[in-house]
N, C-alpha and C positions, 0 to 999 in steps of 0.2 A: 509789802502786806506783813504783815504781822499773823504770827498765829501764839493762839495761846492755851495752853493748859492747866485747868486748875489741880493741884495734889489727888484733890477727893476723882476728880476725873482719869488722872494716871493709877490711882488705887484701884479704883473699879472695875479699867480695864485690864487690869494685872490680874483681879480675883476671879472675873469672868473667861480670861482667857486659860488661870489655871483649873478653874470649873471644867473646861471644857476638855484640857488636856487629862485631866483625874478619870475623866469618863473614857478615853480613848480605852477600844478595844485591842488588847492584846494578840491574845489566843478565843478560839473559836471551841463548841462543844457541839458534835452529831448528835443528834435528836430523831426520834419518829418522824418530828414536821422541822424538821430543818434543822443548819447552824443556828445554836442560841451564843452571847456572848459567854466567854467563861473566868477571863482573868483582864482584867482593867491594872491601869496603871496606880489605880488606888488602894488597890488589894495588895500591891507592891511595897506603897509606903506604910501602908497599914500594915502590913504583915497576914499571913494567908499560913495556914497549916494543910497539909494532900498527904492522905495516908494511901498508899500503893500498896503491891499485894508482893510484889517481885523487884530485884534491884533492873531488872531490866528496861518495866516500866518506868522507873526513877529517872535511869538515866535518858530515856528519850522524852519524859517530861522533862526534864533539865535543858536538852538541847532544842526542844521545841521553844520554853518559855526566852534561852540566851538569844536564838534567833529572832525571833519577837521583839525583846527588847533592841538587837541590832537595828532593827526596821525602824522602831521607834527612835532611835537616835539619829538613825539617817532622814526620817522626816522632820525634825525638830532642824537639823543642818538647813535642810531645804527653806524650813518655814523660816529662819533666821533672816534669809536673804528679800522675802517679800517687803515690798516698798521700795526695794533700791531696784536698780538699772542693771540688768547685765547685758554686756554685749558680748554677739557672739561672730568673728569676721569668720569668714567661709572665702 
């Protein structure tokens, strides 16, 4: 059996994956109608300015973003194992 991939196919797959990851929502904002996306990976890549009224809010926002980034890192780690096989002995 032979599996062939053209370089264009690999490039297309990579671009699709990057676009999907760029759209990944890290944090949400509460509104009257529910939660809406607030911060995405693409916002971190491009840079984003946020103004706050006090240091406590700044520190809280920083902790929320750090936690969301750690969760995203964990997600990437899990995603890297997709397509493989994992055997768990019990």
